C-alpha positions in Angstrom: -68.7 -62.8 -12.5 -65.9 -62.8 -14.9 -63.9 -65.7 -15.2 -60.1 -65.8 -14.4 -57.9 -63.9 -16.6 -56.4 -66.3 -19.6 -53.2 -65.1 -20.9 -52.3 -65.3 -24.4 -49.9 -63.8 -26.6 -52.6 -62.6 -29.0 -56.3 -61.7 -28.7 -58.3 -61.7 -31.6 -61.9 -60.1 -32.1 -63.9 -62.0 -35.2 -63.4 -65.2 -36.8 -63.9 -64.1 -40.3 -61.4 -64.2 -43.0 -58.9 -61.6 -41.6 -59.4 -63.0 -37.8 -58.7 -66.4 -39.2 -55.9 -65.7 -41.0 -54.0 -64.1 -38.4 -54.9 -67.0 -36.1 -53.7 -69.6 -38.2 -50.4 -68.1 -39.0 -49.7 -67.2 -35.6 -50.6 -70.8 -34.3 -48.1 -72.1 -37.0 -45.1 -69.7 -35.7 -46.0 -70.8 -32.0 -47.9 -67.9 -30.5 -50.7 -68.7 -28.0 -54.0 -67.2 -29.7 -57.6 -66.7 -28.6 -60.5 -65.8 -31.0 -63.7 -64.3 -29.8 -66.7 -64.7 -32.5 -70.2 -63.7 -31.5 -71.8 -66.0 -33.9 -73.1 -69.4 -32.0 -72.3 -71.8 -34.9 -70.4 -70.1 -37.9 -67.0 -68.9 -38.5 -66.2 -67.0 -41.6 -68.1 -63.8 -41.3 -69.4 -62.7 -44.5 -67.6 -65.7 -46.0 -69.3 -68.3 -43.8 -71.5 -70.7 -45.3 -74.9 -71.3 -43.7 -76.5 -75.0 -43.6 -80.3 -75.6 -43.3 -81.5 -79.1 -43.6 -78.8 -80.0 -46.1 -78.8 -77.0 -48.3 -75.8 -74.5 -48.3 -75.9 -70.8 -48.6 -73.2 -68.7 -49.5 -73.7 -65.1 -48.2 -73.1 -62.9 -51.3 -71.0 -65.1 -53.5 -67.3 -65.8 -53.1 -65.0 -66.5 -56.1 -61.7 -68.0 -55.0 -59.4 -65.7 -57.0 -56.4 -63.8 -56.4 -53.8 -62.0 -58.3 -51.4 -62.5 -55.4 -49.4 -65.7 -55.3 -49.1 -65.7 -51.4 -53.0 -65.8 -50.7 -53.3 -68.1 -53.5 -50.7 -70.4 -51.8 -52.3 -70.0 -48.3 -55.6 -71.1 -49.7 -54.1 -74.1 -51.2 -52.3 -74.9 -47.6 -55.6 -74.6 -45.7 -57.5 -76.4 -47.9 -55.6 -78.9 -50.1 -58.1 -81.3 -51.6 -61.4 -79.8 -51.4 -61.3 -77.1 -54.3 -63.4 -77.7 -57.5 -62.9 -75.6 -60.6 -66.3 -73.9 -61.7 -67.2 -71.8 -64.8 -67.7 -68.1 -64.3 -70.9 -66.9 -65.3 -73.0 -64.0 -64.2 -75.6 -62.1 -66.3 -77.8 -58.9 -66.3 -81.6 -59.9 -66.2 -84.0 -57.0 -67.4 -87.4 -57.6 -68.6 -87.2 -61.6 -69.3 -83.9 -61.1 -71.1 -80.3 -61.6 -69.9 -77.4 -59.4 -70.9 -73.8 -60.0 -70.7 -72.0 -58.9 -67.7 -69.8 -56.7 -68.1 -72.5 -54.9 -70.4 -72.1 -55.4 -74.0 -73.7 -52.3 -75.7 -74.2 -53.9 -79.3 -75.8 -56.9 -77.6 -77.7 -54.8 -75.4 -79.5 -52.7 -78.3 -80.3 -55.9 -80.2 -81.6 -57.6 -76.8 -84.1 -54.4 -76.3 -85.7 -54.5 -79.8 -86.2 -52.1 -82.8 -88.7 -49.5 -80.9 -86.6 -49.4 -77.6 -83.2 -49.6 -79.2 -84.2 -46.5 -81.3 -85.4 -44.6 -78.4 -81.9 -45.4 -76.6 -80.0 -44.0 -79.7 -82.4 -41.2 -79.8 -81.6 -40.5 -76.2 -77.7 -40.8 -76.4 -77.9 -38.5 -79.8 -79.6 -36.0 -77.7 -77.0 -36.5 -74.6 -74.4 -35.7 -77.2 -75.7 -33.1 -78.9 -77.0 -31.0 -75.5 -74.4 -32.6 -72.8 -74.4 -31.4 -69.2 -71.9 -29.6 -68.8 -71.9 -29.2 -65.0 -71.2 -32.7 -64.2 -71.6 -33.5 -60.6 -73.4 -37.0 -59.8 -73.4 -40.5 -61.1 -76.3 -39.7 -63.0 -75.0 -36.8 -64.7 -71.9 -38.8 -66.0 -73.7 -41.9 -67.2 -76.6 -39.8 -68.8 -73.9 -38.0 -70.8 -72.2 -41.2 -71.6 -75.1 -43.4 -72.8 -78.4 -41.4 -72.8 -80.8 -41.1 -70.3 -82.9 -44.2 -71.7 -79.7 -46.6 -71.3 -79.2 -45.1 -68.0 -82.5 -45.9 -66.3 -82.5 -49.3 -68.0 -78.9 -50.5 -67.1 -77.5 -48.2 -64.4 -80.2 -46.5 -61.9 -82.3 -49.0 -60.7 -79.5 -51.6 -59.6 -76.8 -49.0 -58.1 -79.7 -47.3 -56.2 -80.8 -51.0 -54.7 -77.0 -51.9 -53.5 -76.2 -48.6 -52.2 -79.6 -46.9 -50.7 -78.9 -43.5 -52.3 -80.0 -42.0 -55.4 -78.1 -41.8 -58.6 -78.0 -38.0 -58.4 -76.6 -38.0 -55.1 -73.5 -40.2 -55.9 -70.3 -38.7 -57.0 -69.1 -38.7 -60.8 -65.9 -40.1 -59.9 -67.3 -43.6 -59.4 -69.0 -43.7 -62.6 -66.0 -42.3 -64.6 -63.8 -45.2 -63.2 -66.2 -47.8 -62.8 -68.0 -47.8 -66.2 -64.9 -47.9 -68.7 -64.2 -49.6 -71.8 -68.1 -49.4 -72.8 -68.4 -47.3 -75.8 -72.0 -46.9 -77.2 -70.9 -45.4 -80.4 -68.3 -47.9 -81.2 -70.7 -50.8 -80.7 -72.9 -49.0 -83.4 -70.2 -48.0 -85.8 -68.8 -51.6 -85.4 -72.5 -53.2 -85.8 -73.0 -51.1 -89.3 -69.7 -52.3 -90.5 -70.3 -56.1 -89.4 -73.8 -55.9 -91.4 -72.1 -54.3 -94.3 -69.2 -57.1 -94.0 -66.6 -54.5 -93.5 -65.4 -55.9 -90.4 -65.9 -59.6 -89.3 -63.9 -59.1 -86.0 -66.1 -59.7 -83.2 -66.5 -56.4 -81.1 -69.1 -55.5 -78.8 -68.2 -51.9 -78.0 -66.2 -53.2 -74.7 -62.4 -52.2 -74.7 -60.4 -55.4 -75.0 -59.9 -57.3 -71.9 -59.6 -61.4 -71.0 -62.2 -62.0 -68.3 -62.0 -64.8 -66.0 -63.3 -67.9 -67.7 -63.6 -70.1 -64.3 -62.5 -69.9 -60.6 -61.9 -72.3 -58.1 -64.6 -72.9 -55.3 -64.6 -75.0 -52.1 -66.9 -78.0 -52.7 -69.1 -77.1 -49.9 -69.0 -73.3 -49.9 -66.3 -70.6 -48.7 -67.1 -71.5 -45.1 -65.2 -74.8 -45.7 -62.2 -72.8 -45.9 -62.7 -70.9 -42.6 -63.9 -74.2 -40.6 -60.3 -75.8 -41.7 -58.2 -72.7 -40.3 -60.4 -72.9 -37.0 -59.5 -76.6 -36.8 -56.1 -76.1 -37.5 -56.3 -73.3 -34.8 -57.7 -75.7 -32.3 -55.7 -78.5 -33.0 -52.4 -76.4 -32.5 -53.6 -75.8 -28.9 -55.3 -72.2 -29.3 -59.0 -71.5 -28.6 -61.9 -70.2 -30.9 -64.5 -68.9 -28.3 -68.0 -69.4 -30.1 -70.9 -67.3 -29.0 -68.7 -64.6 -27.2 -69.5 -61.0 -28.1 -66.7 -58.4 -27.8 -67.7 -56.4 -24.4 -64.5 -54.3 -23.6 -61.1 -53.6 -24.3 -58.4 -51.8 -22.1 -54.6 -51.3 -21.6 -52.9 -51.5 -18.8 -50.5 -48.5 -18.7 -47.7 -50.2 -16.4 -47.2 -53.2 -18.3 -48.8 -52.4 -21.8 -50.8 -55.7 -21.9 -54.5 -55.9 -22.8 -57.4 -56.8 -21.0 -60.1 -58.0 -23.5 -63.8 -58.9 -21.9 -65.7 -61.5 -23.8 -69.6 -62.0 -23.1 -70.4 -65.9 -23.4 -73.4 -68.3 -22.5 -71.8 -68.9 -19.3 -70.6 -65.7 -18.2 -67.8 -63.0 -19.1 -64.3 -64.4 -20.5 -61.3 -62.1 -19.7 -58.3 -62.4 -22.1 -55.2 -60.9 -20.9 -52.9 -60.4 -24.1 -49.6 -58.5 -25.6 -51.4 -57.9 -28.6 -55.1 -57.5 -30.1 -56.1 -57.9 -33.4 -59.6 -56.4 -34.2 -61.7 -57.1 -37.1 -64.7 -55.8 -35.1 -66.4 -52.8 -36.8 -64.5 -50.0 -36.4 -67.8 -48.1 -34.9 -68.0 -50.7 -32.4 -64.2 -51.2 -31.5 -64.2 -47.2 -30.6 -67.4 -47.6 -28.4 -65.7 -50.8 -26.3 -62.3 -49.1 -25.9 -61.4 -47.6 -22.4 -60.9 -45.0 -21.7 -63.1 -44.0 -24.8 -61.1 -42.2 -27.6 -61.3 -38.6 -28.7 -62.3 -39.8 -31.5 -65.8 -41.8 -30.7 -67.6 -39.3 -32.4 -66.2 -39.9 -35.8 -66.5 -43.8 -35.1 -69.8 -43.4 -34.4 -70.8 -41.5 -37.6 -69.4 -44.6 -39.8 -72.5 -46.4 -41.4 -73.1 -49.4 -43.2 -75.2 -51.1 -45.7 -76.6 -54.6 -44.9 -78.3 -57.2 -46.9 -80.3 -60.5 -46.5 -80.6 -63.5 -48.6 -83.9 -65.5 -49.1 -83.4 -69.1 -50.3 -85.8 -70.8 -52.0 -86.1 -74.7 -52.9 -87.5 -75.0 -56.1 -89.1 -78.1 -57.7 -87.3 -78.8 -61.3 -83.9 -78.1 -63.0 -81.5 -75.2 -62.3 -83.5 -71.9 -63.4 -80.5 -70.3 -65.0 -76.7 -71.6 -65.4 -75.0 -68.6 -64.0 -73.4 -68.1 -60.7 -75.7 -65.3 -60.1 -77.7 -62.7 -62.2 -78.2 -59.1 -61.4 -81.8 -57.9 -61.6 -82.2 -54.3 -63.3 -86.0 -54.3 -62.7 -87.8 -51.3 -60.8 -90.8 -53.9 -60.5 -89.3 -55.9 -57.7 -86.8 -55.0 -54.9 -84.5 -57.8 -55.3 -81.0 -56.9 -56.3 -79.4 -60.2 -57.2 -80.2 -64.1 -57.5 -77.7 -66.7 -56.8 -78.1 -70.1 -58.0 -76.2 -71.9 -55.8 -75.5 -75.4 -57.3 -73.9 -73.3 -60.1 -71.3 -72.3 -57.2 -71.1 -76.1 -56.5 -73.2 -79.0 -57.1 -72.8 -80.3 -53.6 -74.3 -77.1 -52.2 -77.7 -78.5 -52.8 -78.5 -82.3 -51.4 -81.5 -83.0 -53.7 -81.2 -83.4 -57.5 -84.6 -82.7 -58.1 -84.6 -79.5 -56.8 -83.0 -76.0 -57.8 -82.3 -73.4 -54.6 -81.8 -69.8 -55.5 -80.8 -67.0 -53.4 -82.5 -63.8 -53.5 -80.1 -60.8 -52.3 -82.1 -57.6 -50.7 -79.8 -54.9 -50.2 -81.1 -52.9 -46.9 -80.2 -50.9 -43.6 -80.6 -52.8 -40.4 -83.8 -52.0 -38.7 -85.6 -50.8 -42.0 -88.9 -52.5 -43.1 -87.3 -55.7 -45.0 -84.6 -56.2 -42.3 -87.1 -56.3 -39.6 -90.0 -58.4 -41.6 -90.1 -61.8 -40.4 -88.8 -64.7 -42.4 -92.2 -66.0 -43.6 -92.8 -62.7 -45.1 -89.5 -62.7 -46.8 -89.9 -66.1 -48.3 -93.4 -65.0 -49.5 -91.7 -61.9 -51.0 -89.2 -63.6 -52.8 -91.7 -66.1 -54.1 -93.8 -63.3 -55.6 -91.1 -61.6 -57.0 -89.8 -64.9 -59.0 -93.1 -65.0 -60.3 -93.2 -61.3 -61.4 -89.8 -61.7 -62.9 -91.2 -64.9 -64.9 -88.3 -67.0 -63.3 -90.2 -69.7 -61.5 -94.1 -70.8 -60.8 -94.8 -70.1 -57.3 -96.3 -73.4 -57.3 -93.1 -74.8 -57.7 -91.6 -73.4 -54.4 -91.6 -76.0 -52.0 -89.4 -74.4 -49.1 -87.5 -71.2 -48.2 -84.9 -70.0 -45.7 -83.6 -66.3 -44.8 -80.0 -65.5 -43.6 -79.3 -61.9 -42.5 -75.8 -60.2 -42.9 -75.3 -57.1 -41.3 -72.7 -54.7 -42.0 -71.8 -56.1 -45.4 -70.8 -53.1 -47.1 -69.0 -49.9 -45.4 -70.6 -46.9 -46.5 -68.4 -44.3 -48.3 -70.4 -41.4 -47.6 -69.1 -37.5 -47.4 -67.4 -37.8 -44.0 -66.0 -41.4 -43.7 -62.6 -40.9 -44.9 -62.0 -38.2 -42.4 -63.8 -39.9 -39.5 -61.4 -43.2 -40.3 -58.2 -41.2 -40.9 -58.9 -39.3 -37.2 -59.5 -42.5 -35.6 -56.7 -44.4 -37.1 -54.5 -41.4 -36.1 -55.4 -41.7 -32.5 -55.3 -45.5 -32.4 -52.0 -45.7 -33.9 -50.5 -43.0 -31.4 -52.1 -44.4 -28.3 -52.0 -48.2 -29.0 -49.4 -49.6 -31.1 -50.4 -53.5 -30.2 -53.9 -52.5 -31.3 -54.0 -54.0 -35.0 -57.1 -53.2 -37.0 -57.7 -55.9 -40.0 -60.4 -56.7 -42.4 -63.2 -55.1 -44.0 -65.0 -53.8 -41.1 -62.0 -53.4 -39.2 -60.4 -51.0 -41.1 -64.1 -49.9 -42.9 -62.8 -50.6 -46.0 -64.5 -52.5 -49.1 -62.0 -55.1 -49.0 -62.6 -58.4 -50.8 -61.7 -61.6 -48.9 -58.2 -62.0 -50.2 -57.4 -58.4 -49.4 -58.9 -59.1 -45.8 -56.5 -61.8 -45.6 -53.8 -59.8 -46.6 -54.1 -57.3 -44.0 -53.9 -60.1 -41.6 -50.8 -61.7 -43.2 -48.8 -58.3 -42.7 -50.3 -57.6 -39.4 -48.6 -61.0 -38.3 -45.2 -60.1 -39.7 -45.4 -56.7 -37.8 -46.3 -58.6 -34.4 -43.3 -60.9 -35.1 -41.2 -58.0 -35.6 -42.4 -55.9 -32.9 -43.0 -52.9 -34.9 -45.3 -51.9 -37.9 -43.1 -52.5 -40.9 -45.9 -53.0 -43.4 -48.4 -50.3 -43.9 -51.9 -52.5 -44.0 -53.8 -49.3 -44.9 -52.1 -49.8 -48.3 -54.0 -53.0 -49.0 -56.9 -53.2 -51.3 -57.9 -53.3 -54.9 -59.3 -51.9 -58.2 -62.5 -52.5 -59.2 -61.9 -55.1 -62.2 -59.6 -57.2 -59.7 -61.9 -60.1 -60.0 -62.8 -59.9 -63.7 -59.6 -60.3 -65.3 -55.9 -61.2 -65.0 -54.0 -64.6 -63.9 -54.5 -66.0 -60.6 -51.2 -65.6 -58.3 -49.5 -63.8 -61.3 -47.7 -61.3 -58.6 -44.7 -63.2 -57.5 -44.0 -60.4 -54.9 -46.6 -61.7 -52.4 -48.4 -58.6 -51.0 -47.8 -56.2 -53.8 -50.9 -57.7 -56.0 -52.9 -56.2 -53.2 -51.4 -53.0 -52.5 -51.4 -49.3 -53.5 -55.0 -48.6 -55.3 -58.1 -48.0 -53.8 -61.5 -50.1 -54.6 -63.8 -48.1 -56.4 -67.2 -47.4 -54.2 -69.6 -44.5 -54.7 -69.5 -41.5 -52.4 -72.2 -39.4 -51.9 -72.1 -35.6 -52.9 -71.7 -33.0 -50.5 -74.4 -30.8 -49.9 -74.5 -27.6 -51.9 
């Protein structure tokens, strides 16, 4: 039987960055709040830090950098004494060699060796002499720009691992915006000039831009931020209900108040609230609102990309100095490998061990996702050996962390589906607020998920929707360049540009 209704000003679904940001700010302003979170242990969602035997694992890797001063100020307020400054380093790994990320064309040709570089240049020359005049896909665009050889080495394998669809089915629009500033011809001409002593200015074929040299990071991982936010909410007299799964949501037509039912370990809990802030996946929200929305079919058509991390404890020094490396090699299934000590030395408790996290992109329920932990640890160990990164005999332990719904998929119909649901929910339910990456089916970073919550709190205070949270997003180079907190206008740094993700070509 459900426990008696518990009345609050705001009920929040999900204790990720968006949900806890809303809870934190509302608690500061004196609102009564209850947060439900289905995970029994961890807050932070995809930004949580999992701890196993003293080893800490960052799920996906989270650099704490934002152009929004308001977000930076909130980070400093929640976690004033536990940030450390870390060097930024990530590279591409291909056939035993490291390449800069973002890719530097001249360096790439040098590392590939004379014969392979010659093939790459011949392929490039062919693409320029006989370009594809009907460019539709990511593959079409990239082959035209760099030739088929370089496309197959540095673009095809990793992109397909991440998104789970062939490059010839992805839209060319994504490539045109995502791979900008890289000029193969410019790198070759510059290299020739330098070899003749005509140009001493360093140039790698990239358009000039200033990359982040370092970033701040909580010393015990990103989950430290959200544990501190949770503790503030609880200390303020509000509740964060762990191991409580979102079950049902309905609005009293007479009073306008919400009745939210959550299934917990001791039975159902019912929250009665004036407002609901939901960071639950849009697909799940639609199926749990009663009466069911007319746009339920569109919501149920929304798709997600999942991934899992296999952490290996390895005897010896750190295997590489990077925060992570991108694996552009078709011989293995792993897409990216993190070095947890490079994020923070305190992530690894034993100085005699390195700890790396191999990330596998998959769909929930497929072969990788369904494999048991022992199989996945054996696979990761084998692939580290194939890559030549470590001796399998040096692996002394392992753990697996699964992350469902890590990336909202931008397929043919996602935009129309999201728009239809937005229109219906906004019209019918002005006190239901969607926030965060999955709540909005938007490919937000952590700081932008926070901004959606910050603006939502302002809307709740005002009693009307003064701010359009759907304008919050980011450009693809957001975490690669610029100055932290450079936008003094608060939310403006996070507004008015779409993050670039691949969309699938419509069927012919």
